[in-house]
ChimeraX commands (.cxc) that place a marker at each C-alpha (Angstrom):
marker #1 position 57.72,81.93,66.06 radius 0.5
marker #1 position 53.76,83.62,65.87 radius 0.5
marker #1 position 52.34,80.23,67.03 radius 0.5
marker #1 position 54.69,79.83,69.72 radius 0.5
marker #1 position 53.69,83.38,71.00 radius 0.5
marker #1 position 49.88,82.69,70.82 radius 0.5
marker #1 position 50.44,79.56,72.57 radius 0.5
marker #1 position 52.24,81.30,75.43 radius 0.5
marker #1 position 49.62,83.95,75.64 radius 0.5
marker #1 position 46.71,80.92,75.48 radius 0.5
marker #1 position 48.59,79.74,78.36 radius 0.5
marker #1 position 48.62,83.03,80.60 radius 0.5
marker #1 position 44.90,83.75,79.49 radius 0.5
marker #1 position 44.24,80.14,80.56 radius 0.5
marker #1 position 46.13,80.28,83.87 radius 0.5
marker #1 position 44.07,83.37,85.06 radius 0.5
marker #1 position 41.05,82.07,84.14 radius 0.5
marker #1 position 42.02,78.49,85.93 radius 0.5
marker #1 position 42.95,80.55,88.78 radius 0.5
marker #1 position 39.92,82.39,89.36 radius 0.5
marker #1 position 38.05,79.28,88.93 radius 0.5
marker #1 position 39.95,77.44,91.33 radius 0.5
marker #1 position 40.62,80.21,94.11 radius 0.5
marker #1 position 43.97,80.53,93.82 radius 0.5
marker #1 position 46.30,83.41,94.47 radius 0.5
marker #1 position 50.06,82.46,93.06 radius 0.5
marker #1 position 51.56,80.70,90.90 radius 0.5
marker #1 position 55.01,79.34,92.12 radius 0.5
marker #1 position 57.76,76.46,91.09 radius 0.5
marker #1 position 57.94,73.41,93.58 radius 0.5
marker #1 position 61.25,73.39,95.02 radius 0.5
marker #1 position 62.21,70.22,95.61 radius 0.5
marker #1 position 62.18,69.95,100.08 radius 0.5
marker #1 position 65.60,68.14,100.49 radius 0.5
marker #1 position 67.00,71.14,98.47 radius 0.5
marker #1 position 65.35,73.75,99.93 radius 0.5
marker #1 position 66.22,72.75,103.37 radius 0.5
marker #1 position 69.82,73.09,102.65 radius 0.5
marker #1 position 69.48,75.92,100.06 radius 0.5
marker #1 position 69.28,79.64,100.29 radius 0.5
marker #1 position 66.91,81.75,98.16 radius 0.5
marker #1 position 67.99,85.00,96.75 radius 0.5
marker #1 position 65.68,87.51,94.98 radius 0.5
marker #1 position 67.15,89.17,91.80 radius 0.5
marker #1 position 66.44,92.39,90.93 radius 0.5
marker #1 position 67.29,94.30,88.09 radius 0.5
marker #1 position 66.04,92.72,85.70 radius 0.5
marker #1 position 64.59,94.30,82.63 radius 0.5
marker #1 position 65.77,97.54,83.62 radius 0.5
marker #1 position 67.33,101.01,81.72 radius 0.5
marker #1 position 68.88,99.33,79.20 radius 0.5
marker #1 position 71.22,102.55,79.64 radius 0.5
marker #1 position 72.19,101.58,83.02 radius 0.5
marker #1 position 70.95,98.04,83.30 radius 0.5
marker #1 position 72.09,95.60,86.66 radius 0.5
marker #1 position 71.22,92.76,88.45 radius 0.5
marker #1 position 71.84,91.89,92.00 radius 0.5
marker #1 position 70.63,89.19,94.90 radius 0.5
marker #1 position 71.42,88.42,97.97 radius 0.5
marker #1 position 75.91,89.61,98.41 radius 0.5
marker #1 position 75.93,89.58,94.35 radius 0.5
marker #1 position 76.13,92.54,92.16 radius 0.5
marker #1 position 76.82,93.04,88.34 radius 0.5
marker #1 position 78.34,96.08,86.92 radius 0.5
marker #1 position 76.34,97.89,83.92 radius 0.5
marker #1 position 75.23,95.48,81.37 radius 0.5
marker #1 position 76.86,95.76,78.23 radius 0.5
marker #1 position 74.63,94.37,75.55 radius 0.5
marker #1 position 74.93,94.46,71.27 radius 0.5
marker #1 position 71.93,95.33,69.49 radius 0.5
marker #1 position 69.25,93.13,69.40 radius 0.5
marker #1 position 68.72,92.24,65.46 radius 0.5
marker #1 position 65.75,90.36,63.75 radius 0.5
marker #1 position 65.74,89.87,59.79 radius 0.5
marker #1 position 63.14,87.96,58.08 radius 0.5
marker #1 position 63.24,86.48,54.60 radius 0.5
marker #1 position 60.60,85.15,52.29 radius 0.5
marker #1 position 61.22,81.99,50.60 radius 0.5
marker #1 position 60.38,81.06,47.16 radius 0.5
marker #1 position 60.35,83.56,44.13 radius 0.5
marker #1 position 57.69,84.01,41.42 radius 0.5
marker #1 position 58.23,81.39,39.07 radius 0.5
marker #1 position 58.75,78.69,42.10 radius 0.5
marker #1 position 55.36,79.12,43.10 radius 0.5
marker #1 position 51.82,77.03,42.16 radius 0.5
marker #1 position 48.80,78.29,40.57 radius 0.5
marker #1 position 47.01,78.32,43.52 radius 0.5
marker #1 position 49.57,80.29,45.31 radius 0.5
marker #1 position 49.87,83.05,42.57 radius 0.5
marker #1 position 45.83,82.93,42.99 radius 0.5
marker #1 position 46.04,83.43,46.84 radius 0.5
marker #1 position 48.81,86.10,46.35 radius 0.5
marker #1 position 46.55,87.99,43.59 radius 0.5
marker #1 position 43.70,88.42,46.12 radius 0.5
marker #1 position 46.27,89.25,49.14 radius 0.5
marker #1 position 45.84,85.72,51.08 radius 0.5
marker #1 position 47.21,82.44,51.40 radius 0.5
marker #1 position 50.73,81.32,52.73 radius 0.5
marker #1 position 54.00,83.05,52.66 radius 0.5
marker #1 position 57.39,80.29,53.61 radius 0.5
marker #1 position 59.41,82.86,55.75 radius 0.5
marker #1 position 62.85,82.68,57.41 radius 0.5
marker #1 position 63.68,84.54,60.43 radius 0.5
marker #1 position 67.35,84.93,62.21 radius 0.5
marker #1 position 67.56,86.74,65.54 radius 0.5
marker #1 position 70.47,87.37,67.43 radius 0.5
marker #1 position 71.67,89.37,70.82 radius 0.5
marker #1 position 74.87,89.47,72.79 radius 0.5
marker #1 position 75.83,90.81,76.14 radius 0.5
marker #1 position 78.79,91.09,78.64 radius 0.5
marker #1 position 78.85,91.85,82.40 radius 0.5
marker #1 position 80.97,90.92,85.47 radius 0.5
marker #1 position 79.25,89.59,88.59 radius 0.5
marker #1 position 81.44,90.37,92.29 radius 0.5
marker #1 position 80.40,89.25,95.55 radius 0.5
marker #1 position 83.31,89.22,98.41 radius 0.5
marker #1 position 86.11,90.46,96.43 radius 0.5
marker #1 position 85.75,87.11,94.52 radius 0.5
marker #1 position 84.19,88.42,90.79 radius 0.5
marker #1 position 83.67,86.21,87.08 radius 0.5
marker #1 position 83.29,87.93,83.56 radius 0.5
marker #1 position 80.87,86.64,81.21 radius 0.5
marker #1 position 80.32,86.79,77.93 radius 0.5
marker #1 position 77.12,85.70,76.18 radius 0.5
marker #1 position 75.46,85.47,72.62 radius 0.5
marker #1 position 72.20,83.69,71.58 radius 0.5
marker #1 position 70.97,83.32,68.32 radius 0.5
marker #1 position 67.56,82.04,66.82 radius 0.5
marker #1 position 66.60,80.37,63.34 radius 0.5
marker #1 position 63.06,79.77,62.56 radius 0.5
marker #1 position 61.05,78.61,59.44 radius 0.5
marker #1 position 57.39,79.40,59.34 radius 0.5
marker #1 position 54.21,79.60,57.19 radius 0.5
marker #1 position 51.78,82.57,57.47 radius 0.5
marker #1 position 49.02,83.31,55.62 radius 0.5
marker #1 position 46.81,86.06,55.65 radius 0.5
marker #1 position 43.28,85.85,56.05 radius 0.5
marker #1 position 41.86,89.38,55.34 radius 0.5
marker #1 position 39.25,88.48,57.88 radius 0.5
marker #1 position 38.06,88.61,61.33 radius 0.5
marker #1 position 40.38,86.05,62.02 radius 0.5
marker #1 position 43.66,87.85,61.32 radius 0.5
marker #1 position 46.58,86.55,60.56 radius 0.5
marker #1 position 47.89,82.83,61.34 radius 0.5
marker #1 position 51.31,81.66,61.41 radius 0.5
marker #1 position 52.51,78.04,62.08 radius 0.5
marker #1 position 56.35,77.10,62.65 radius 0.5
marker #1 position 58.08,74.51,60.50 radius 0.5
marker #1 position 61.29,74.23,62.39 radius 0.5
marker #1 position 63.08,76.21,65.00 radius 0.5
marker #1 position 66.85,76.38,66.30 radius 0.5
marker #1 position 67.49,78.28,69.59 radius 0.5
marker #1 position 71.37,78.11,70.79 radius 0.5
marker #1 position 72.89,80.05,73.85 radius 0.5
marker #1 position 76.69,80.46,74.86 radius 0.5
marker #1 position 78.35,81.90,77.47 radius 0.5
marker #1 position 82.11,82.19,78.14 radius 0.5
marker #1 position 82.24,82.37,82.30 radius 0.5
marker #1 position 85.91,83.45,82.99 radius 0.5
marker #1 position 86.28,83.56,86.99 radius 0.5
marker #1 position 88.63,86.20,88.61 radius 0.5
marker #1 position 92.50,85.06,88.57 radius 0.5
marker #1 position 91.37,81.44,86.51 radius 0.5
marker #1 position 93.51,79.84,84.73 radius 0.5
marker #1 position 92.63,79.25,80.96 radius 0.5
marker #1 position 91.91,75.45,82.34 radius 0.5
marker #1 position 89.44,77.00,84.64 radius 0.5
marker #1 position 87.26,79.40,82.06 radius 0.5
marker #1 position 83.45,77.57,81.74 radius 0.5
marker #1 position 81.83,77.23,78.52 radius 0.5
marker #1 position 78.01,77.04,79.09 radius 0.5
marker #1 position 75.91,75.61,75.90 radius 0.5
marker #1 position 72.03,75.70,75.80 radius 0.5
marker #1 position 70.19,74.36,72.46 radius 0.5
marker #1 position 66.25,73.91,71.75 radius 0.5
marker #1 position 65.58,72.33,68.57 radius 0.5
marker #1 position 61.59,72.25,67.12 radius 0.5
marker #1 position 61.00,69.98,64.30 radius 0.5
marker #1 position 57.18,70.40,63.08 radius 0.5
marker #1 position 57.23,66.38,61.54 radius 0.5
marker #1 position 58.44,65.28,64.85 radius 0.5
marker #1 position 55.97,67.45,67.37 radius 0.5
marker #1 position 53.39,65.49,69.11 radius 0.5
marker #1 position 51.46,68.13,70.36 radius 0.5
marker #1 position 47.64,67.75,69.11 radius 0.5
marker #1 position 45.41,69.05,72.14 radius 0.5
marker #1 position 44.65,72.09,73.53 radius 0.5
marker #1 position 47.48,72.39,76.39 radius 0.5
marker #1 position 49.87,70.11,75.00 radius 0.5
marker #1 position 53.07,72.03,74.26 radius 0.5
marker #1 position 55.16,71.96,70.90 radius 0.5
marker #1 position 58.25,68.45,71.21 radius 0.5
marker #1 position 61.33,70.39,71.79 radius 0.5
marker #1 position 64.57,68.71,71.57 radius 0.5
marker #1 position 66.71,70.08,74.49 radius 0.5
marker #1 position 70.41,69.89,75.70 radius 0.5
marker #1 position 72.41,72.50,78.13 radius 0.5
marker #1 position 75.60,72.25,80.55 radius 0.5
marker #1 position 79.06,74.02,81.07 radius 0.5
marker #1 position 82.17,72.73,81.45 radius 0.5
marker #1 position 85.89,73.74,81.75 radius 0.5
marker #1 position 87.11,70.68,80.12 radius 0.5
marker #1 position 87.43,68.61,83.55 radius 0.5
marker #1 position 84.01,69.45,85.63 radius 0.5
marker #1 position 80.77,69.59,83.74 radius 0.5
marker #1 position 77.41,70.51,84.97 radius 0.5
marker #1 position 74.30,69.71,83.59 radius 0.5
marker #1 position 71.56,72.49,83.15 radius 0.5
marker #1 position 67.98,71.00,82.68 radius 0.5
marker #1 position 64.48,72.90,82.22 radius 0.5
marker #1 position 62.18,72.64,84.64 radius 0.5
marker #1 position 58.17,73.67,84.97 radius 0.5
marker #1 position 55.76,75.09,87.00 radius 0.5
marker #1 position 52.75,72.33,87.57 radius 0.5
marker #1 position 51.22,73.55,90.45 radius 0.5
marker #1 position 49.17,76.66,92.39 radius 0.5
marker #1 position 48.98,77.57,95.93 radius 0.5
marker #1 position 45.59,78.50,97.24 radius 0.5
marker #1 position 44.40,80.91,99.76 radius 0.5
marker #1 position 44.22,78.48,102.05 radius 0.5
marker #1 position 48.31,77.42,101.70 radius 0.5
marker #1 position 47.34,74.16,99.91 radius 0.5
marker #1 position 48.37,72.98,96.64 radius 0.5
marker #1 position 46.54,72.38,93.46 radius 0.5
marker #1 position 47.98,70.56,90.28 radius 0.5
marker #1 position 47.49,73.13,87.24 radius 0.5
marker #1 position 46.03,71.20,84.06 radius 0.5
marker #1 position 48.98,72.23,82.04 radius 0.5
marker #1 position 52.47,73.04,82.83 radius 0.5
marker #1 position 54.58,76.13,81.95 radius 0.5
marker #1 position 58.28,76.97,81.68 radius 0.5
marker #1 position 59.51,77.94,85.01 radius 0.5
marker #1 position 63.32,77.91,84.94 radius 0.5
marker #1 position 66.59,75.75,85.15 radius 0.5
marker #1 position 68.04,73.48,87.51 radius 0.5
marker #1 position 72.46,72.85,87.92 radius 0.5
marker #1 position 73.60,69.70,88.83 radius 0.5
marker #1 position 77.06,69.51,89.62 radius 0.5
marker #1 position 78.64,65.57,89.91 radius 0.5
marker #1 position 75.13,64.32,89.99 radius 0.5
marker #1 position 73.93,66.77,92.87 radius 0.5
marker #1 position 71.68,69.88,92.89 radius 0.5
marker #1 position 73.42,72.73,93.49 radius 0.5
marker #1 position 71.26,75.74,91.88 radius 0.5
marker #1 position 67.94,76.50,90.75 radius 0.5
marker #1 position 67.36,79.18,88.50 radius 0.5
marker #1 position 63.63,80.47,88.99 radius 0.5
marker #1 position 62.90,82.91,85.92 radius 0.5
marker #1 position 59.44,82.44,86.65 radius 0.5
marker #1 position 59.37,84.19,90.34 radius 0.5
marker #1 position 62.85,85.68,89.93 radius 0.5
marker #1 position 64.89,83.59,92.37 radius 0.5
marker #1 position 68.64,81.81,92.72 radius 0.5
marker #1 position 68.60,79.57,94.96 radius 0.5
marker #1 position 72.24,78.33,95.75 radius 0.5
marker #1 position 73.10,75.29,98.28 radius 0.5
marker #1 position 74.59,76.70,101.82 radius 0.5
marker #1 position 77.77,73.90,101.02 radius 0.5
marker #1 position 79.31,75.92,98.41 radius 0.5
marker #1 position 82.59,77.53,98.51 radius 0.5
marker #1 position 82.57,80.75,97.77 radius 0.5
marker #1 position 84.27,80.49,94.46 radius 0.5
marker #1 position 82.02,77.69,93.05 radius 0.5
marker #1 position 78.84,80.07,94.68 radius 0.5
marker #1 position 80.50,83.20,92.25 radius 0.5
marker #1 position 80.53,80.62,89.49 radius 0.5
marker #1 position 76.88,79.14,89.47 radius 0.5
marker #1 position 75.53,82.74,90.55 radius 0.5
marker #1 position 77.42,84.17,86.84 radius 0.5
marker #1 position 75.43,81.22,85.15 radius 0.5
marker #1 position 72.51,82.13,86.82 radius 0.5
marker #1 position 72.58,85.61,86.07 radius 0.5
marker #1 position 73.25,85.07,81.98 radius 0.5
marker #1 position 70.50,83.00,82.17 radius 0.5
marker #1 position 68.24,85.13,83.32 radius 0.5
marker #1 position 69.50,88.34,81.02 radius 0.5
marker #1 position 68.76,86.90,77.86 radius 0.5
marker #1 position 66.70,88.40,75.55 radius 0.5
marker #1 position 65.49,86.02,73.32 radius 0.5
marker #1 position 62.86,83.70,74.22 radius 0.5
marker #1 position 63.48,79.55,73.36 radius 0.5
marker #1 position 60.64,77.57,72.83 radius 0.5
marker #1 position 59.99,75.20,75.71 radius 0.5
marker #1 position 58.68,71.44,75.23 radius 0.5
marker link #1:1,2 radius 0.2
marker link #1:2,3 radius 0.2
marker link #1:3,4 radius 0.2
marker link #1:4,5 radius 0.2
marker link #1:5,6 radius 0.2
marker link #1:6,7 radius 0.2
marker link #1:7,8 radius 0.2
marker link #1:8,9 radius 0.2
marker link #1:9,10 radius 0.2
marker link #1:10,11 radius 0.2
marker link #1:11,12 radius 0.2
marker link #1:12,13 radius 0.2
marker link #1:13,14 radius 0.2
marker link #1:14,15 radius 0.2
marker link #1:15,16 radius 0.2
marker link #1:16,17 radius 0.2
marker link #1:17,18 radius 0.2
marker link #1:18,19 radius 0.2
marker link #1:19,20 radius 0.2
marker link #1:20,21 radius 0.2
marker link #1:21,22 radius 0.2
marker link #1:22,23 radius 0.2
marker link #1:23,24 radius 0.2
marker link #1:24,25 radius 0.2
marker link #1:25,26 radius 0.2
marker link #1:26,27 radius 0.2
marker link #1:27,28 radius 0.2
marker link #1:28,29 radius 0.2
marker link #1:29,30 radius 0.2
marker link #1:30,31 radius 0.2
marker link #1:31,32 radius 0.2
marker link #1:32,33 radius 0.2
marker link #1:33,34 radius 0.2
marker link #1:34,35 radius 0.2
marker link #1:35,36 radius 0.2
marker link #1:36,37 radius 0.2
marker link #1:37,38 radius 0.2
marker link #1:38,39 radius 0.2
marker link #1:39,40 radius 0.2
marker link #1:40,41 radius 0.2
marker link #1:41,42 radius 0.2
marker link #1:42,43 radius 0.2
marker link #1:43,44 radius 0.2
marker link #1:44,45 radius 0.2
marker link #1:45,46 radius 0.2
marker link #1:46,47 radius 0.2
marker link #1:47,48 radius 0.2
marker link #1:48,49 radius 0.2
marker link #1:49,50 radius 0.2
marker link #1:50,51 radius 0.2
marker link #1:51,52 radius 0.2
marker link #1:52,53 radius 0.2
marker link #1:53,54 radius 0.2
marker link #1:54,55 radius 0.2
marker link #1:55,56 radius 0.2
marker link #1:56,57 radius 0.2
marker link #1:57,58 radius 0.2
marker link #1:58,59 radius 0.2
marker link #1:59,60 radius 0.2
marker link #1:60,61 radius 0.2
marker link #1:61,62 radius 0.2
marker link #1:62,63 radius 0.2
marker link #1:63,64 radius 0.2
marker link #1:64,65 radius 0.2
marker link #1:65,66 radius 0.2
marker link #1:66,67 radius 0.2
marker link #1:67,68 radius 0.2
marker link #1:68,69 radius 0.2
marker link #1:69,70 radius 0.2
marker link #1:70,71 radius 0.2
marker link #1:71,72 radius 0.2
marker link #1:72,73 radius 0.2
marker link #1:73,74 radius 0.2
marker link #1:74,75 radius 0.2
marker link #1:75,76 radius 0.2
marker link #1:76,77 radius 0.2
marker link #1:77,78 radius 0.2
marker link #1:78,79 radius 0.2
marker link #1:79,80 radius 0.2
marker link #1:80,81 radius 0.2
marker link #1:81,82 radius 0.2
marker link #1:82,83 radius 0.2
marker link #1:83,84 radius 0.2
marker link #1:84,85 radius 0.2
marker link #1:85,86 radius 0.2
marker link #1:86,87 radius 0.2
marker link #1:87,88 radius 0.2
marker link #1:88,89 radius 0.2
marker link #1:89,90 radius 0.2
marker link #1:90,91 radius 0.2
marker link #1:91,92 radius 0.2
marker link #1:92,93 radius 0.2
marker link #1:93,94 radius 0.2
marker link #1:94,95 radius 0.2
marker link #1:95,96 radius 0.2
marker link #1:96,97 radius 0.2
marker link #1:97,98 radius 0.2
marker link #1:98,99 radius 0.2
marker link #1:99,100 radius 0.2
marker link #1:100,101 radius 0.2
marker link #1:101,102 radius 0.2
marker link #1:102,103 radius 0.2
marker link #1:103,104 radius 0.2
marker link #1:104,105 radius 0.2
marker link #1:105,106 radius 0.2
marker link #1:106,107 radius 0.2
marker link #1:107,108 radius 0.2
marker link #1:108,109 radius 0.2
marker link #1:109,110 radius 0.2
marker link #1:110,111 radius 0.2
marker link #1:111,112 radius 0.2
marker link #1:112,113 radius 0.2
marker link #1:113,114 radius 0.2
marker link #1:114,115 radius 0.2
marker link #1:115,116 radius 0.2
marker link #1:116,117 radius 0.2
marker link #1:117,118 radius 0.2
marker link #1:118,119 radius 0.2
marker link #1:119,120 radius 0.2
marker link #1:120,121 radius 0.2
marker link #1:121,122 radius 0.2
marker link #1:122,123 radius 0.2
marker link #1:123,124 radius 0.2
marker link #1:124,125 radius 0.2
marker link #1:125,126 radius 0.2
marker link #1:126,127 radius 0.2
marker link #1:127,128 radius 0.2
marker link #1:128,129 radius 0.2
marker link #1:129,130 radius 0.2
marker link #1:130,131 radius 0.2
marker link #1:131,132 radius 0.2
marker link #1:132,133 radius 0.2
marker link #1:133,134 radius 0.2
marker link #1:134,135 radius 0.2
marker link #1:135,136 radius 0.2
marker link #1:136,137 radius 0.2
marker link #1:137,138 radius 0.2
marker link #1:138,139 radius 0.2
marker link #1:139,140 radius 0.2
marker link #1:140,141 radius 0.2
marker link #1:141,142 radius 0.2
marker link #1:142,143 radius 0.2
marker link #1:143,144 radius 0.2
marker link #1:144,145 radius 0.2
marker link #1:145,146 radius 0.2
marker link #1:146,147 radius 0.2
marker link #1:147,148 radius 0.2
marker link #1:148,149 radius 0.2
marker link #1:149,150 radius 0.2
marker link #1:150,151 radius 0.2
marker link #1:151,152 radius 0.2
marker link #1:152,153 radius 0.2
marker link #1:153,154 radius 0.2
marker link #1:154,155 radius 0.2
marker link #1:155,156 radius 0.2
marker link #1:156,157 radius 0.2
marker link #1:157,158 radius 0.2
marker link #1:158,159 radius 0.2
marker link #1:159,160 radius 0.2
marker link #1:160,161 radius 0.2
marker link #1:161,162 radius 0.2
marker link #1:162,163 radius 0.2
marker link #1:163,164 radius 0.2
marker link #1:164,165 radius 0.2
marker link #1:165,166 radius 0.2
marker link #1:166,167 radius 0.2
marker link #1:167,168 radius 0.2
marker link #1:168,169 radius 0.2
marker link #1:169,170 radius 0.2
marker link #1:170,171 radius 0.2
marker link #1:171,172 radius 0.2
marker link #1:172,173 radius 0.2
marker link #1:173,174 radius 0.2
marker link #1:174,175 radius 0.2
marker link #1:175,176 radius 0.2
marker link #1:176,177 radius 0.2
marker link #1:177,178 radius 0.2
marker link #1:178,179 radius 0.2
marker link #1:179,180 radius 0.2
marker link #1:180,181 radius 0.2
marker link #1:181,182 radius 0.2
marker link #1:182,183 radius 0.2
marker link #1:183,184 radius 0.2
marker link #1:184,185 radius 0.2
marker link #1:185,186 radius 0.2
marker link #1:186,187 radius 0.2
marker link #1:187,188 radius 0.2
marker link #1:188,189 radius 0.2
marker link #1:189,190 radius 0.2
marker link #1:190,191 radius 0.2
marker link #1:191,192 radius 0.2
marker link #1:192,193 radius 0.2
marker link #1:193,194 radius 0.2
marker link #1:194,195 radius 0.2
marker link #1:195,196 radius 0.2
marker link #1:196,197 radius 0.2
marker link #1:197,198 radius 0.2
marker link #1:198,199 radius 0.2
marker link #1:199,200 radius 0.2
marker link #1:200,201 radius 0.2
marker link #1:201,202 radius 0.2
marker link #1:202,203 radius 0.2
marker link #1:203,204 radius 0.2
marker link #1:204,205 radius 0.2
marker link #1:205,206 radius 0.2
marker link #1:206,207 radius 0.2
marker link #1:207,208 radius 0.2
marker link #1:208,209 radius 0.2
marker link #1:209,210 radius 0.2
marker link #1:210,211 radius 0.2
marker link #1:211,212 radius 0.2
marker link #1:212,213 radius 0.2
marker link #1:213,214 radius 0.2
marker link #1:214,215 radius 0.2
marker link #1:215,216 radius 0.2
marker link #1:216,217 radius 0.2
marker link #1:217,218 radius 0.2
marker link #1:218,219 radius 0.2
marker link #1:219,220 radius 0.2
marker link #1:220,221 radius 0.2
marker link #1:221,222 radius 0.2
marker link #1:222,223 radius 0.2
marker link #1:223,224 radius 0.2
marker link #1:224,225 radius 0.2
marker link #1:225,226 radius 0.2
marker link #1:226,227 radius 0.2
marker link #1:227,228 radius 0.2
marker link #1:228,229 radius 0.2
marker link #1:229,230 radius 0.2
marker link #1:230,231 radius 0.2
marker link #1:231,232 radius 0.2
marker link #1:232,233 radius 0.2
marker link #1:233,234 radius 0.2
marker link #1:234,235 radius 0.2
marker link #1:235,236 radius 0.2
marker link #1:236,237 radius 0.2
marker link #1:237,238 radius 0.2
marker link #1:238,239 radius 0.2
marker link #1:239,240 radius 0.2
marker link #1:240,241 radius 0.2
marker link #1:241,242 radius 0.2
marker link #1:242,243 radius 0.2
marker link #1:243,244 radius 0.2
marker link #1:244,245 radius 0.2
marker link #1:245,246 radius 0.2
marker link #1:246,247 radius 0.2
marker link #1:247,248 radius 0.2
marker link #1:248,249 radius 0.2
marker link #1:249,250 radius 0.2
marker link #1:250,251 radius 0.2
marker link #1:251,252 radius 0.2
marker link #1:252,253 radius 0.2
marker link #1:253,254 radius 0.2
marker link #1:254,255 radius 0.2
marker link #1:255,256 radius 0.2
marker link #1:256,257 radius 0.2
marker link #1:257,258 radius 0.2
marker link #1:258,259 radius 0.2
marker link #1:259,260 radius 0.2
marker link #1:260,261 radius 0.2
marker link #1:261,262 radius 0.2
marker link #1:262,263 radius 0.2
marker link #1:263,264 radius 0.2
marker link #1:264,265 radius 0.2
marker link #1:265,266 radius 0.2
marker link #1:266,267 radius 0.2
marker link #1:267,268 radius 0.2
marker link #1:268,269 radius 0.2
marker link #1:269,270 radius 0.2
marker link #1:270,271 radius 0.2
marker link #1:271,272 radius 0.2
marker link #1:272,273 radius 0.2
marker link #1:273,274 radius 0.2
marker link #1:274,275 radius 0.2
marker link #1:275,276 radius 0.2
marker link #1:276,277 radius 0.2
marker link #1:277,278 radius 0.2
marker link #1:278,279 radius 0.2
marker link #1:279,280 radius 0.2
marker link #1:280,281 radius 0.2
marker link #1:281,282 radius 0.2
marker link #1:282,283 radius 0.2
marker link #1:283,284 radius 0.2
view
């Protein structure tokens, strides 16, 4: 995980440097022109608010207080003294060398979203499991870490108001990283991550796919390609048609104008759940 956090920080610094060189002022996620003409963006407010009274609202959608559980992280060192090699024991004697760490982080939250006398209840949980190698160099280089494998899972149950058992939706999102399968080699290469995402009520299915920011807009309004891509959000497709875009970078929710009110509240609840997560999954 430490390696990915450094990677995200490196991307941020590189983005600022590149923006300065390219005289660009904003980085924004590109919205497909066809969808943009048929959808309405809504700015999401209340994200990262006060934990004691955290709420989100956008457009005519308003949540009640977000009720969160404890965001718990635990780390365990692997391997016993008898299992270590001689060189590892020497490293340990001098306070340097590799350590194998297993980290588990979990979080959960629930809330209700309402609009125009319609509402939906959301019960969500997320978990991260990772194994990493960390080395204390005791030099100006500081500590160094490398993720070996990583599993992130997010699940949410969405219950539309007055819904029958057949109308309850289950949302699942997973990200799996295995260093042995990673093809990232160059400076701005992103780690290879296997990702799956969907929501279903047993009859209908909504696919969920990550989207990335690859362009920046200059002062003259012209777009320029970035030398790397950064995570931007998610697109939700229903029956193969794009119905919602969650812009996590710009904190916007785009909904297709042709949706029925009951579908709008459902998709908005899903979008809110994705935005309210506190554990950062690795993006490929």
